[in-house]
Wavefront OBJ file of the C-alpha trace (Angstrom):
o trace
v -6.511 -5.866 -50.784
v -2.949 -4.684 -50.670
v -4.069 -1.764 -48.467
v -5.650 -4.162 -46.067
v -2.503 -6.330 -45.908
v -0.312 -3.139 -45.405
v -2.587 -2.040 -42.481
v -2.569 -5.623 -40.957
v 1.226 -5.843 -41.125
v 1.724 -2.395 -39.533
v -0.636 -3.324 -36.689
v 1.144 -6.649 -36.282
v 4.502 -4.890 -36.229
v 3.406 -2.627 -33.427
v 1.754 -5.528 -31.586
v 4.876 -7.800 -31.836
v 7.189 -5.017 -30.711
v 4.976 -4.084 -27.749
v 4.417 -7.633 -26.651
v 8.176 -8.435 -26.658
v 8.939 -5.167 -24.912
v 6.298 -5.927 -22.252
v 7.809 -9.473 -21.749
v 11.282 -7.952 -21.467
v 9.985 -5.575 -18.697
v 8.284 -8.425 -16.863
v 11.478 -10.552 -16.935
v 13.490 -7.533 -15.771
v 11.191 -6.728 -12.819
v 10.975 -10.376 -11.613
v 14.801 -10.588 -11.429
v 14.648 -14.375 -11.719
v 17.012 -16.640 -13.526
v 15.840 -19.325 -15.946
v 18.297 -22.270 -16.010
v 21.207 -19.997 -14.911
v 20.672 -17.324 -17.595
v 21.194 -13.729 -16.652
v 17.795 -11.939 -16.220
v 19.263 -8.748 -17.720
v 20.337 -10.741 -20.849
v 16.905 -12.302 -21.189
v 15.311 -8.842 -20.789
v 17.526 -7.090 -23.276
v 17.238 -9.946 -25.907
v 13.430 -9.945 -25.623
v 13.290 -6.170 -26.278
v 15.885 -6.379 -29.134
v 14.007 -9.293 -30.642
v 10.717 -7.377 -30.428
v 12.267 -4.338 -32.200
v 13.845 -6.496 -34.905
v 10.669 -8.482 -35.682
v 8.580 -5.328 -35.461
v 10.833 -3.625 -38.000
v 10.657 -6.743 -40.211
v 6.837 -6.773 -40.179
v 6.839 -2.983 -40.762
v 9.140 -3.364 -43.719
v 6.812 -6.023 -45.127
v 4.067 -3.574 -44.619
v 5.852 -0.944 -46.506
v 6.307 -3.329 -49.412
v 2.517 -4.076 -49.379
v 1.835 -0.323 -49.187
v 4.098 0.273 -52.328
v 2.195 -2.545 -54.099
v -1.004 -0.743 -53.284
v 0.249 2.685 -54.311
v 1.888 1.525 -57.577
v -0.815 -0.997 -58.412
v 1.751 -3.534 -59.692
v 3.353 -6.742 -58.425
v 6.354 -6.555 -56.086
v 9.661 -7.409 -57.639
v 13.059 -8.439 -56.376
v 13.691 -7.917 -52.660
v 10.095 -6.898 -52.013
v 8.743 -10.183 -53.401
v 11.317 -12.083 -51.359
v 10.147 -10.206 -48.220
v 6.524 -11.062 -48.942
v 7.293 -14.699 -49.436
v 9.331 -14.824 -46.287
v 6.509 -13.154 -44.270
v 4.117 -15.772 -45.651
v 6.468 -18.533 -44.455
v 6.759 -16.859 -41.064
v 3.036 -16.614 -40.675
v 2.706 -20.281 -41.667
v 5.181 -21.319 -38.923
v 3.667 -18.846 -36.380
v 0.218 -20.366 -37.088
v 1.515 -23.919 -36.471
v 3.006 -22.863 -33.229
v 0.054 -20.744 -32.216
v -2.303 -23.686 -32.517
v -0.436 -25.595 -29.921
v 0.609 -22.827 -27.533
v -2.319 -20.265 -27.692
v -5.208 -21.942 -29.368
v -7.333 -21.944 -32.489
v -8.079 -18.191 -32.476
v -4.371 -17.215 -32.854
v -4.086 -19.901 -35.490
v -6.972 -18.468 -37.490
v -5.456 -14.957 -37.327
v -2.128 -16.184 -38.571
v -3.670 -18.145 -41.367
v -5.832 -15.042 -42.363
v -2.669 -12.902 -42.658
v -0.889 -15.813 -44.552
v -3.885 -15.980 -46.929
v -3.780 -12.208 -47.546
v 0.021 -12.319 -48.395
v -0.460 -15.280 -50.768
v -3.461 -13.615 -52.345
v -1.486 -10.430 -52.889
v 1.402 -12.374 -54.493
v -0.849 -14.482 -56.759
v -3.318 -11.701 -57.719
v -0.906 -9.085 -58.787
v 1.244 -11.753 -60.585
v -1.781 -12.892 -62.657
v -2.739 -9.262 -63.495
v 0.777 -8.525 -64.793
v 0.857 -11.657 -66.915
v -2.548 -10.966 -68.575
v -1.805 -7.478 -69.856
v -1.182 -7.217 -73.680
v 2.428 -7.390 -74.679
v 3.634 -8.145 -71.250
v 6.517 -10.523 -70.501
v 5.897 -13.970 -71.822
v 3.596 -12.958 -74.697
v 4.595 -12.494 -78.320
v 3.157 -9.642 -80.392
v 1.839 -10.596 -83.868
v 3.863 -8.699 -86.557
v 1.995 -9.577 -89.739
v 2.516 -13.319 -89.797
v 6.114 -13.277 -88.388
v 6.548 -15.075 -85.139
v 9.093 -14.071 -82.550
v 9.389 -17.589 -81.186
v 12.188 -20.013 -82.135
v 10.439 -21.798 -84.997
v 9.913 -25.525 -85.328
v 12.020 -27.917 -83.278
v 14.439 -29.933 -85.418
v 14.881 -33.680 -84.662
v 18.043 -34.580 -82.914
v 20.999 -35.203 -85.327
v 21.973 -38.817 -85.869
v 25.354 -39.696 -84.515
v 28.071 -39.696 -87.207
v 29.893 -43.029 -87.859
v 33.495 -42.750 -86.924
l 1 2 3 4 5 6 7 8 9 10 11 12 13 14 15 16 17 18 19 20 21 22 23 24 25 26 27 28 29 30 31 32 33 34 35 36 37 38 39 40 41 42 43 44 45 46 47 48 49 50 51 52 53 54 55 56 57 58 59 60 61 62 63 64 65 66 67 68 69 70 71 72 73 74 75 76 77 78 79 80 81 82 83 84 85 86 87 88 89 90 91 92 93 94 95 96 97 98 99 100 101 102 103 104 105 106 107 108 109 110 111 112 113 114 115 116 117 118 119 120 121 122 123 124 125 126 127 128 129 130 131 132 133 134 135 136 137 138 139 140 141 142 143 144 145 146 147 148 149 150 151 152 153 154 155 156 157 158
């Protein structure tokens, strides 16, 4: 499943970068102003935005690829990247429904579901392995936990 997500994110990175680059070329060739904005500035900003978002999706694809290769949950910055790409796809899906239609919405939700599934599946697999974080190991009747909880002390009369 992580392999599929990595592939989808790489394709999406190329698609987003190519679409924004194409839109920048269209704006540049039309040489029209939108509310007094410089057409060159709009063209360059579209191309730069496409490159930035393409690199962002590609970096998230690299994290998913590393999860697939290592067969363990992402940690730290990689986990934050995957959570952020899930939020981005949720927002893109909401906008896509109104601007493009239900087909684009469904594709965004499918990618969102893949990201959430990756985060939840690998997190559960790590938690269920023996001796993993959050589990105590039985040492012949000794427990590693803090023992019974004592009742709160009564206030001392002063």
